[in-house]
N, C-alpha and C positions, 0 to 999 in steps of 0.2 A: 370328545369324541375321536376315536382312529376311524380313519375310510381303509377299507381291503379290499388288495387287487391279486387277483395270479402272482405270485412269484415269479420270475425269471432268472437263466443264470446269471444276467447283467446284474443283477443285484446282488450278486456273492460278493462281490469287492467291496459294496458299500457296509456288508455286515464285518468286515476287517477294519473298516475304517470307524466303523461303531465301535470298535473292541468288545463284540458280544459275545466273546469266547472268555474273557477274563473271569477267573475264580469259576471256572467251568466246574472244577470236581464239587465245589460246594454246593453249586446249583442244581444239578442234575446227577452228578456222580463221575464223569468221564473227564477225561484229563481234556483240556485245550485244544491237543492236537486232535482227539478221538471226535471230538464234538463239531468241532471244524470240516473234520472229515464227512460225519453224519450230516449234518446243513447242507454240504456238497450234494450229496448221496439222495438226500430227499429233496431236493429242489428238482433236480437232474429227470429225478424219478417221475416226477409233478409234471416235468414240464413233455416227457414223452407222455403220461398219459392221455394231457391234454392235446398233444398233437396223433391221439389214437395209435399211438407206435407199439401200444401194447395189450396183448391178446386178456380177453375178460377171462379167460381159464386161469391166467397167472394167480387168481386167488387162490391157487390149490397153492403154491408154492409161497411159504414165506417172505422167502428171499425178494421175491417179485411182486408181492401186494401191491393193491392202488397205494399211493401215498399223493395228497393232496400241500399244499405248502400254496402260504397266501403271504404277500407283504402288508407289513402293517406302516398306514402314512398318520401325520397328524399336520393340522397349520402350521407354519413356522412360528415360532415366538414373537415375530416382531409386525405376526396378521395375523393375530389370537381375537381378534376383535372382529376378521373376519366370519362369514359363514363355512362351516365343514359341509366341503364338497369337495368331489375326488378330484376338481381342477386347481382346489385352494392347498388341500392335503399333498403337499409336496415333500414333507421331509419324511425319510425313510427312519423308522423307530425299531423296528425287529422285524420277525417273522413267526405267524402260528402253521403249526402240522396236524393235521390228523394223519396216525402213520399205523402202519399194517391193517390197513381195511380187510377187515376178514369178512366177505359175503357168506359165506356160510354160518358163520357164528353172529352173525353180525355186532361185530364189535369193533374197536379202533381206538388206537392210544392218543392222547392231545399234547402238544407239547409248544411252549414261547420259547423264543430266543430273543431275547431283548440286547439291545446297545447299552453298553456299562453306564452312561449318564439317563438312561430312561428307567431302571429298576426301580420298583417301590413306589410308584407314582399312579398305580391304579391300571395303566393300560391292558394290565394279565385280565381282572376285571370289564375290561370293556371287551375285549376280544374273546376271550372264550365262551360266554354264553352265546355269543353268534354263531362262532362255530359249531356248535352244540345242538341248537335250534335247528340247523341245516342238516346236520348229524342224523337227530332224531326223527327228523322230519320225514313221513312215506317215499317211499320210492317212486323218482319220477320230481316229485319237488325240491326231496332230498335222499339219503341215502339210507331211510329205513332201520337205522341201529337201533339193538336194544341194548347197548353197555356201550360208554366211555370211560375208558379209565387213565390212570396218570402213576407217572413212579416218581419217586421223589426220597432222596438222603433221607436219614433221620432227624438229623440234625438241621435241616433246613426248615426249620419250624417257621420261619413267614411265609412260605410257599404251602406249606399245608395247613396253614391259617385261611388264604387265601383260598384255594381249594376246598378249604369244609363250609365257606362262606359261601360259595357258589352251586352248595348242594352235592357235595362230593361226601361219600362214607369211607371209613377207611377200613379196607376188605382182608387185608394179610401184611404180612412183615415178612421179607427174607434176610435171615440172620447171617451178617457177615459177609452180606453179597458185593460191597462198596471198599474201594482200598481208601480213607482219608489220607492221604498228602503230608497235608499240610500238618495233623497230629500223631502219626507215624502209627494208626490203628486202621483196624476193618471197624465200620459201620454198619447198620441197617438197611434196607431198602425197604421203604413204608410201597405201599400199593391203593391206590384211592380210587375210587369207583362209584359212576351215576348212572341209574338206569331209566330207560324212555318212559315209565309210569310213576315213576319218585321224581322226575325232573321239572323244575318251573322255570325257567328262565327268565320269565316276566318278573318273579317275585325275585330273583336274584339279581336281575335291573336295580331294581325297582327301588331295592337297600340299602341301595348306594345311589340313589338319585339320579340313575344312569337311562335313557330313553332307551328304547327299541326301535327300528327301525322295520316300516310298513313292508320294506322290497325283502325284508331279509327271507331269504326263502324258508319253509318253515311255520314262519311266527304267527299267520291267521291259524294256524291247527293249535298252535300254543296259548295263544291268545282268548282259544272257546274251550281249553282245556284250565287255563286260568281260572276263567269267569265261572267253572261248573267248580272247580275247586275252593273259590270264592266262595261261593254259595254255601256248599256244605258246611266251609267252615263259620260262616256266619249264623247258622242255624243249630250248629252245636255250640255256639258263645253268645252272650249278651253281647251285646256292642253298648260302648259307653258312650255318653249323652256328649252333647259336642263342649259344652263348656268342660269338662273334665280330660276331652281329646287335647281342648288348647291349653289346658293346664299341664298337662304330661310334655309337650312340646315347648312351652314358655318353660319349663323346670329343668328339662334337659338340656336346652337348646341343640337338640338335634336340628341340623339345618333341613330334612328333607320329610319333618312330620304334614310340614305346610303343604297345601295344594298348588301351589305357585313353587315350584320346583328350579333351581340353576339350570343351567344348562353343563352336560359333562366334563366339558374342556374347562368350565368356570369351578368346578367342584374342589372341592376343600385338600382330597388329595392331591388333586393336579400338581397343588406346588410344594407337596412333599418332597425332598431332596433337592429344591431348588438353593436354599445354602450352601448347603455340601459340594454340590454340582460348582456353583461360583467361585469356589473356595479350591474345587480340583482346576478349573481354568485359570485363576491368577496365581495357583504353584508352576502348574507348565507355564506358563507365560514367563514368569520370575527367574524360570530354570534355564 
């Protein structure tokens, strides 16, 4: 599990150290320089909002709309047996943003930027439901959003799969909107979104064996909606008996069918990329 805290400008050099803008054109469609400039602008805008330096009337200006930036931290690898707390989670791994927060349309765009060695290990699945829960929560507790959307290059199938698993649906496609420098051709930009009356953050976390945080703004509302949704679903379908359910769990080997679940920082996808990262470190050391 990652810990999220408000980003500061002091975090920006750390993003450089993490090589967070590596291969940005394939991840977000921007080149490395443009991605870095965007992150710097988002963090500075977020800090200004936190400090109250921007008037709420700026919602009318797309260039000045509110942006919120959180820095993602985890417990260092040599202390992974420690409890995941703000005091122990000291290793910065990336950032997550709500961008273009439009108070009139009640919409915002979400984006995650991770360090090179922390990609493909489930951290986006960990952070995004928490941000979206806050975004969809009623105003006062959250932002009162109706829609959260994301854009992704068509060839970034890994990201598209992650967004689909979190409840996003493909809603549009901009033809030849991005230049694919590596392959020397244009590619389409896919737009995906999630709506407040369709999104269930509890289910999106639970399916990956991850646990929600009771202090997460909006989680109590989400839990009530989830309970109502589950009750409706159970009424519509007959439940299998316990023996059959256990047989399915044993047959598939899926580790989160059982009552006792693994904590998220011990979950299986946390080890994804570890061997790859070890090879990278050895290569750098040898060179």
